[in-house]
N, C-alpha and C positions, 0 to 999 in steps of 0.2 A: 504493500500500500504506500510505501515511501521510506519509512525508517528501517534501518538495518543495524545489527549488532557489530561492535568492533570499531576500529579506527583506520583500517586499511582501505583507502578509497579505490585503488586499482583492483584489488581482489573483489570488492563488493560489486564494482561495475562489471567486471568480467563474469561474475556469477549470474547477475540478472540478465546480462546480454548473451552469455554463452551457454548457460545451463537450462534455459527455458526452451522447449521445443515449439515449433510452429503448430498452430497459431497461438501466439502469446503476445503480451504487451509489456515489454521491459520498461524500466523507468529510471529517472535520475535519482540515485540513492542518497538518502540523508543518513548521516552517522552521528547521532547525538552524543555518543561517548567521546567525541573529539573535543567537546566542551561548548560553552556558550557561543551561539552563532551558528552552530550546526543543528540546534534544536528547531522544532517546528516554528515557534514564535520568533526566535532570533533570525532564522533563515527568511521568514516572511517579512520581518521588519527591515531587513537589508534591502529588500526590493522597493521599499517606499521611496519615491522620488522626492528629493529636497525635504526630507523629513528625518533628521538625524535622531539617533538613539544612543543611550549609554546603558551600562549595566549597574544596577544597584542591588543591595541585599534583597529587596522586594521583587526584583526582576528587571525587565527592560523598561526604560523610561524615555519618553519623548523629551528632547533637549533642543537648544537653539543652534549649537554648533557640533559638527562631527568630531569624534575623538578616537582614542586607541581601540576602544571596544568595537566600534563600528568598523574601523579599518581591519581589525582582525577577522571579523565576521565576513567582510567582503573578500578578504584574502582566501578564506576557506571555500567560499562559493566559487571564486575564480579557479582554485585548484580543482574543485569538482568538475567544472566545465572543461578544463584542460584535459583531465583524465577521461572524461566522456568522449572528447574529440578523438582521443587515441583508441579507446576501447570500442567505440562504435564506428570506426573507420570502415566505410563500405556498407554499413547497415542500411537496409531499406525496409520500411514497414511502420506499423504504429509504434509510437514512443511516448510515454507518459511523463509529464513533469507536474509535480504537485506543489501547491503554495498554500500557506495559511490564508483563510478567508478573511474578509474585512471585519466580521463581527467577532471572530476568535481573536484577531489582533486588537480590536477595540476593548475586548474583555480582559486582555492580558497585558497590554502596554499601560504604563502609568503616566499620568500628567506630572509636571514638575512638583505639584503639591502632593504627589503620591497617591491620589485617587485614581481609579481605573478610568481610562480615556472614554469608556462607553457612557459615562455620566454627562459628557459634554457634547451636545449635538454638533457644534462646530468642529470639534476635534474628530468626531465620527465622519463628518463629511470630508474633512481633509484626508483622513486615512483611506476612505473609499477612493477618492480621486488619485491620491499618491500611489495606492496599490494598483489601480487600474493602469496607470501609466507604466509602473514598474513591471507589471505582468506582460504588457505589450512588448516591452523591451526584452524581457526574459524569453518569451516565446520566439521572438525574432532572432535572438542569439542562438537558441537551440536549433532553429532551422538553418542558421548559417553554419554552425559547427557540424551538424548531421544533415546534409542536404537531402538524403533519402528518407528522412523521418516524416511520418504523418503525425504531427504533434497532437497529443491528447492532453488537454489542460484539466487537472484535478484540483478543485478548490476544497481545502480541508476546513470544515466548520464544526469541530468537536464541542465548541461552547455555544452553538447556536440556540439550543433548547434553553439553556440557562439564561441567555440574553432575552429571549422572548417571554420567559416565565418569571423574570425578576428574581432569579435564584442566586445571583452573584453577591458575594459578601462585600460590604464596605471595607475601606482601608482599616478601620478600627476593629472589624470583625464582629461588631455588635448589632449590625443591621444588614439589610438587603437593598441592593440598588433597584431603582425603578425599572420596570420592563420597558424595552423598546418596542414600539408598535410594529406589527408585522409588515405593513406596506413599506415602511422605511427600510426594514431588514431586506425584504425582497428586492427593492430597488438597488440597494447597495451590492448585493450579490450579483444581480443582473448586470450592473455596470462593469464589474470585474470580468464576468464571463464574456460580455460583449467586446471588451478590450482585447481579450485573448483571441477571440474569433477574428476580429479585424486584423490582428497581427499574424494570422495564419494558422491558428489551431483548427484542426478539422473536426474535433469533437470536444465537448466540455462535460465534465462530471463533477458533481458535488458529493463529497464524502462526509458523512456524519454517523459516527458509531455510538452516539448517545441514545438512551431510551427516549421515546417520545419525539422522534424525528418529525419536524413540521412538513410532512410530505406535500400537502396542498400548496403551501407557500413556495416550496422549492420548485414545484412543477410550474409555477407561474413565472419563474425566472427565465424560462426558455432553454433550460439546460438539456443537453443531449441525453445524459444518463444520471442515475443516482446510485451512489455506493453506500450500502447500509449493512449493518450487522443483522443477519436474518434472525438470530435468536432474540433480538430486541424488537422485531417488527410486529409480531402478533397477527391475529386474524384480521383485526380492523386495518392494520397497515397493509396487508396483502390486498384486502378489498379496495383500499384507496388507490393502490398501484394498478389494479387490474385494467381499468380503462386506458391509463397511460401506456401500459405495456402493449395493449392492442393497437395503440396509435404509434408504436415504434420506439418507445422509451428504451434506452440501453440500460439494463439492470446489471450493476456490479454487485454480485451476491456474496456477501461476507459469510461463507459457509464453513471455513476451516478455522477452528479455534486456535489461538496463538499461545495459550497457556502450556507450559511444559508437560503437564500431566494429560494433555489432550492430543499429543502428537501421534498417538496410535489410531486416530479416527480413520475409518475405512472409506474407500471411494464410494461405496454404496451409501454410507451415512451422509457423505457430502452431497451426493446427488439427490438423496431423499429430501434434504433441506429445501431444495427448489422444486423437485418433482411433485411431492405430495401437495403443497399448496397450489401448484400450477394445475394439477388435476382437479383439486377441489373447486377451483374457480372456473373450470371448464375452458381454460385458455388453449388456443391452438398450439400444439406442440411444435409447429414450424417456427413459432416465435422464440423458441429456446435458442435459436442461433444468435439472438441479441442479448444473451446472458454471458457475463464474464464471471467465472468463479474466482474468488479472492480469499485471502485470510480475512478474519473479522476486523483487524486493525493493524497498526504498525508492528514491526518485528524486533524493534531495538531492545526490548526488555528481556529477550531470551538469549540463547547462545547461537553461534553460527550454525550449529547442528540443528537446533530447533527451527531456525529461519529456513534452512534448506529443506527441512522436512515439511514445513508449511507450504513452501512453493511446490514441492513434488506432490503433496496432498491435493493442492489446487488443480494441478495438471491431471492427476488420476481421477479426481472427482469430475472434472470437465469432460474427460473422455467417457466416463460412465454415463453422464447425463446425455452426451451426444448420442451414445449408443441407444439409450432408451428413446430419445426423440426420433430416431430413425427406424425403430422396430415396428 
């Protein structure tokens, strides 16, 4: 889904580019163990155009002038892109790049007075605009470095539900921040997706692995696909997705658990996570060609062995699902 264990950039890139059989969607790997700036929020904040950040005990903070923290984070991204150019030399096909979404950034970045940026509507607008421009540049750079890539832009929004439901804690920890209205949230995500598309992304995906994914709102962003943890979707979630799937929505089905004690999951169990609700809804099995089997979330918290097992489990589950669809 994005994150990967360890600190070896070249080995990680070669793994996702070289060990996944066709058809698969390799991606630009994130390695949070390298330190601040390689994490989801730090990597996303680096893309914000003309919006400097620095690192505080409370996390990343918006500041007036760039400093060493931002430069270090930019350097790590540059290294990742240089390694990508080497590892993906001659590659042709879909290639995914993931970025933190505007509302996850607004929920995670702090204002100079150390409250979350999401409390300030002006700061939120600035984050959306700066991220949209940064994403456009990022997608264009990926296309330059890997000319044969059909870029898939994944916008990660793990904090989206908390933003919409007003569940984010205040800086003091004694209260909760006011919820952001859904139309504002939808518009912000749409602006970032549109910027990526205009820069050349052929598909867009929003990933949210939190319970209570706001499916109706995300579908209004015009996104090509949704990436969700199927174990958190529930019957109501599947029913909400049904009409969109019939209209061509690209489902990224988080069906492979990432916990170390779940690495023995069978291909049949992975396929069942999609097949059974698909049959219950009476969906055309031909539409299963628009399903991508994925781990439920990022893989950085496990070992390299666990990560590779999750990828191989995704491949095996996808093959089992394809066989059922063709039977």
